[in-house]
C-alpha positions in Angstrom: -10.5 0.6 19.4 -12.6 2.5 21.5 -13.7 4.4 18.1 -16.3 2.0 17.0 -17.9 1.9 20.9 -18.1 6.1 20.8 -16.0 6.3 23.9 -13.2 7.9 21.5 -12.5 11.8 21.9 -10.9 12.7 18.9 -9.8 16.5 18.9 -9.6 18.5 15.4 -7.3 21.3 15.4 -8.9 24.0 13.1 -12.5 24.0 12.4 -12.5 24.9 8.5 -13.8 22.6 5.3 -11.2 20.0 5.8 -12.2 19.6 9.2 -16.2 19.5 8.2 -15.3 16.7 5.7 -13.4 14.7 8.0 -16.3 15.3 10.4 -19.0 13.7 8.3 -16.7 10.7 7.9 -16.2 9.9 11.3 -19.6 10.0 12.6 -19.8 6.9 10.7 -17.3 5.6 13.6 -19.3 6.5 16.4 -16.2 8.8 17.6 -16.9 12.4 19.7 -15.4 15.0 18.0 -14.3 18.3 19.4 -13.0 21.3 17.2 -10.8 24.4 17.9 -10.6 27.2 15.5 -10.7 31.3 16.2 -13.8 31.6 14.2 -17.0 31.5 15.6 -18.6 30.9 12.2 -16.1 28.3 11.0 -17.5 25.5 8.5 -17.2 22.7 11.3 -19.0 25.1 14.1 -22.6 22.9 13.5 -21.7 19.4 12.9 -18.9 18.8 15.7 -20.1 17.4 19.5 -18.2 20.2 20.9 -17.4 23.5 19.3 -14.2 25.7 21.5 -13.9 29.6 20.1 -9.7 30.1 20.9 -6.4 30.7 18.9 -4.5 27.8 17.2 -1.0 29.4 18.0 -1.5 30.0 21.3 0.0 27.7 23.8 -2.2 27.5 26.9 -5.3 27.2 24.3 -4.1 24.5 22.5 -2.6 22.6 25.8 -6.1 22.9 27.5 -8.1 21.3 24.6 -5.9 19.0 23.8 -6.0 17.7 27.6 -9.9 17.2 27.0 -9.4 14.9 24.1 -7.7 11.2 23.8 -6.4 11.9 20.3 -5.7 15.0 18.5 -5.2 15.7 14.7 -5.0 19.0 12.8 -6.4 20.3 9.6 -4.2 23.2 9.6 -0.4 23.5 10.2 -0.6 26.8 11.5 -0.9 25.5 15.2 1.2 26.1 18.5 3.3 23.1 17.8 5.1 23.3 21.5 1.9 22.7 22.8 1.3 19.8 21.0 4.7 18.5 22.0 4.0 18.5 25.8 0.7 16.6 25.2 2.4 14.0 23.3 4.4 13.8 26.5 1.6 13.2 28.6 0.0 10.8 26.7 -2.3 12.5 24.3 -1.9 11.2 20.5 -0.9 13.5 18.1 -1.6 12.7 14.6 0.4 13.6 12.5 3.2 14.1 15.2 4.5 17.6 16.6 8.5 16.9 15.2 6.8 16.6 11.6 3.9 19.5 12.2 7.7 21.6 13.0 9.2 20.3 9.9 6.5 21.2 7.5 5.8 24.4 9.1 9.0 25.6 7.8 9.2 25.8 3.9 13.2 26.1 4.9 13.5 23.0 6.8 11.0 21.2 4.7 13.8 22.0 1.6 16.2 20.7 3.4 14.8 17.8 4.6 14.4 17.1 1.0 18.3 17.7 0.3 19.6 15.8 3.3 17.3 12.5 2.2 18.0 12.9 -1.6 14.4 13.8 -2.5 14.3 15.5 -6.3 13.3 19.3 -5.6 14.2 22.3 -7.4 17.5 23.8 -6.6 16.9 26.6 -3.7 18.4 28.8 -1.3 17.8 30.1 2.2 17.2 33.7 2.2 17.8 35.5 5.8 17.8 39.1 4.8 17.3 41.3 1.5 21.1 41.5 1.1 21.5 37.7 0.8 19.8 38.3 -2.7 23.3 39.7 -3.9 24.9 36.2 -2.8 22.4 34.3 -5.0 23.8 31.7 -8.0 20.3 31.1 -8.9 19.3 33.0 -12.3 16.4 35.4 -12.9 13.7 34.3 -13.2 13.4 32.0 -9.9 10.2 32.0 -6.9 10.4 33.4 -3.4 8.6 31.8 -1.4 8.1 33.1 2.7 9.5 30.6 5.1 6.3 30.3 7.5 2.3 31.0 7.4 2.3 31.0 3.2 -1.3 29.0 2.4 -3.2 28.7 -1.1 -1.0 31.2 -3.5 0.1 33.5 -0.4 3.8 34.0 0.6 4.6 33.2 -2.6 6.6 36.0 -4.9 8.1 35.3 -8.6 11.0 37.6 -9.1 11.5 37.8 -12.6 14.6 40.6 -12.4 16.3 43.1 -11.1 13.5 45.5 -10.5 11.0 43.1 -9.2 13.7 42.9 -5.9 12.0 46.1 -5.2 8.6 43.7 -3.6 10.2 40.8 -3.1 9.2 40.1 0.9 11.8 41.0 3.2 10.9 38.4 6.1 13.2 34.9 5.9 11.9 33.1 2.8 13.9 31.1 0.5 14.3 31.0 -3.4 14.3 28.4 -6.0 15.0 28.2 -9.5 12.2 28.8 -11.5 10.6 25.3 -13.0 9.4 24.7 -16.8 7.1 22.3 -15.7 5.0 20.2 -18.4 2.1 19.8 -15.0 1.3 19.9 -12.0 1.0 16.8 -9.9 0.0 15.8 -6.9 -0.1 11.7 -4.7 -1.6 11.7 -1.8 -0.2 8.9 0.5 -1.2 7.2 4.3 0.7 5.5 6.9 -0.9 4.3 10.3 1.5 3.1 13.3 2.0 -0.2 12.4 3.8 1.3 9.3 1.5 -0.1 6.3 1.6 2.7 3.7 -0.9 3.1 0.9 -1.2 6.1 -2.0 -3.8 7.4 -4.0 -3.6 7.5 -7.8 -2.1 10.6 -8.8 -3.8 13.4 -9.9 -3.4 16.2 -12.3 -3.8 19.6 -11.4 -4.5 22.8 -13.1 -4.2 26.3 -11.2 -6.0 29.7 -10.8 -3.1 31.8 -12.5 -4.7 35.0 -10.8 -5.2 32.9 -7.2 -2.3 30.3 -7.6 -4.7 27.8 -6.1 -5.7 24.4 -7.5 -9.0 25.6 -9.6 -9.4 21.8 -11.7 -8.0 18.8 -10.8 -8.3 15.9 -12.7 -8.1 11.9 -12.0 -6.9 9.6 -12.3 -4.2 10.9 -14.4 -3.7 9.7 -17.6 0.6 10.2 -17.6 2.4 7.0 -18.6 2.6 4.2 -15.9 6.2 4.7 -15.3 5.6 8.8 -14.1 2.4 7.3 -11.7 4.8 4.4 -10.4 7.7 7.3 -9.7 5.7 10.1 -8.4 3.7 7.2 -6.0 7.2 5.7 -5.0 8.7 9.3 -4.1 5.2 10.2 -1.7 6.1 6.5 -0.4 9.6 7.3 0.0 8.7 10.7 2.3 6.3 8.8 4.4 8.8 6.3 5.7 11.1 8.4 5.8 9.1 10.6 8.4 7.4 8.0 10.1 4.7 9.8 9.7 0.9 9.0 11.1 -2.2 10.1 9.2 -2.1 11.8 5.7 0.7 13.4 3.1 -0.4 15.4 0.3 3.1 15.3 -2.0 2.7 18.1 -4.6 5.1 17.7 -7.2 6.3 19.4 -11.1 7.1 17.0 -13.4 9.3 19.1 -16.2 9.4 19.1 -20.0 12.4 16.6 -19.3 10.2 14.2 -17.6 11.8 14.9 -14.2 9.9 15.2 -10.9 10.6 17.5 -8.5 8.6 17.8 -5.2 7.4 21.3 -4.7 5.6 20.9 -1.2 4.3 18.7 1.7 0.5 19.5 3.4 0.6 16.3 6.8 -3.7 16.5 6.7 -6.2 15.7 4.0 -6.0 18.2 1.1 -7.2 19.9 -1.2 -6.1 17.8 -4.3 -7.9 14.4 -2.9 -11.5 16.2 -2.4 -12.8 14.1 -5.5 -11.5 10.6 -3.4 -15.0 11.2 -2.1 -16.8 10.4 -4.7 -14.4 8.5 -7.4 -12.5 6.7 -5.1 -12.8 3.3 -2.7 -11.9 5.2 0.2 -12.1 8.3 0.5 -8.9 11.0 1.8 -11.2 11.5 5.1 -12.0 7.8 6.1 -8.0 7.0 5.0 -7.0 9.9 7.2 -8.7 8.5 10.5 -8.3 4.6 10.0 -4.5 6.1 9.8 -4.9 7.9 13.2 -6.8 5.1 14.8 -4.1 2.7 13.4 -6.5 0.2 11.5 -6.1 -1.2 8.0 -6.0 1.3 5.4 -8.3 1.2 2.7 -7.8 0.4 -0.9 -7.6 3.4 -3.3 -8.5 2.5 -5.8 -10.4 4.8 -8.6 -13.8 4.2 -9.2 -14.0 6.3 -11.9 -13.2 9.2 -13.7 -13.7 12.2 -11.1 -13.3 15.9 -11.9 -13.2 18.4 -9.2 -13.5 22.2 -9.3 -12.5 24.3 -6.7 -15.9 26.6 -6.0 -13.9 30.4 -5.5 -15.4 33.4 -4.5 -16.3 35.5 -7.7 -13.7 38.7 -8.1 -15.2 41.8 -7.0 -17.7 40.3 -4.7 -17.8 40.7 -0.9 -20.6 39.7 1.7 -23.1 37.3 2.0 -23.0 34.4 -0.2 -25.1 34.0 -3.3 -25.2 30.8 -5.5 -25.9 31.2 -8.9 -26.3 28.0 -11.4 -27.2 25.3 -8.7 -30.3 23.9 -10.2 -28.4 23.8 -13.5 -25.6 22.1 -12.3 -27.2 19.5 -10.5 -29.1 19.0 -13.6 -25.9 17.4 -14.8 -25.9 13.6 -14.3 -22.4 12.8 -12.4 -22.3 16.2 -10.5 -22.3 16.4 -7.0 -22.0 19.4 -5.3 -19.9 20.6 -1.5 -20.6 23.5 -0.2 -18.7 24.7 3.2 -21.3 26.5 5.0 -19.0 29.5 4.8 -21.9 32.7 5.4 -19.2 35.4 3.6 -17.7 35.0 0.4 -14.9 37.4 -0.8 -12.6 37.2 -4.0 -11.1 33.6 -4.7 -12.7 32.1 -1.3 -13.0 28.3 -1.4 -16.8 28.2 -1.1 -16.9 24.9 -1.8 -16.0 21.9 -4.5 -17.8 20.4 -6.9 -16.9 16.6 -8.4 -17.9 15.3 -11.8 -17.5 11.5 -12.7 -18.4 9.6 -15.6 -16.7 6.3 -17.5 -16.0 8.7 -20.2 -13.2 10.8 -19.1 -13.5 13.2 -22.0 -17.3 13.4 -21.5 -16.1 14.2 -17.6 -14.2 17.1 -18.3 -16.6 18.6 -20.7 -19.2 18.7 -18.4 -17.0 19.8 -15.6 -16.0 23.0 -17.5 -19.5 23.4 -18.1 -20.4 23.2 -14.5 -17.4 25.7 -13.9 -18.5 28.8 -16.6 -22.4 28.1 -15.0 -21.8 27.8 -11.0 -20.4 31.3 -9.3 -20.7 32.6 -5.9 -21.7 36.5 -5.4 -22.7 38.3 -3.3 
């Protein structure tokens, strides 16, 4: 494999924190890394061999960037798939494959894929115009999601009654039956070109109710073995049906009746896998590289209990980032701080994450709650 001799040119579309952590791992494989991102101050800018400023949605920009690398991957789905398909036709390896990215870019197509492949998911209906709301058989309350460009809780709206329809999205969207869930869970699965598949142990997630993004993650989950087994099998089935090469994060609900329903997919390293850096034999970032390099996949077992906290910008603060409480946090055993190199903070912006590991699960959770209280990003 050229990667191990320093000859492989890896291109990453997106220069955010996921790309940054991917580069940190790629350095161990002597890979030359080029990054494309529209933000001159993106977190990857100082870590890669070449940083290109440009639009991820512009055909020519993505095509010209991709022509100069051997293998192209993504850390964000919002990219020009037409350019990726052309690059693939011309012999550039693109993982995950453009057809997979195209499917996952559109939440409506995602849902139809679930339905066509008997993947358990909430009842849904595609909404093309506001008039379609009058034709739905799904009762209030329900969730409306924009078909495209939603992320980190954006593009999601809870419709509770007729009056709240006034604030509903008018763009193409879908509505889903409201799930009274017990837990939000996730499984990250990896597949290489040979067809080898491995899952990371299932994790439990807690979401920030205001920002609707992951705030607190516990690994491994202590839910019954049958739940783990079913969730991991669902993830493997999806990866097999998609024939994806790379990582796939599968976010799911466990409802009050013990049923698992798939919520959404992400074809890349994911927020629900950050704890694997310290908490597992192989991290999600190394596993993604192994998969796209078509190498043997690493063992995914947990080394310890690992709690991950997203470090979010504090409400009411916007401007140059100031980190409070780092020294106090680092005095705690088993605390690992990852800052993403973002100069400016704003409310609920992901500025970093913290992983807390301990052989005692309750101690790890208690310490994580403490760190969550003392470590703040202000301006």
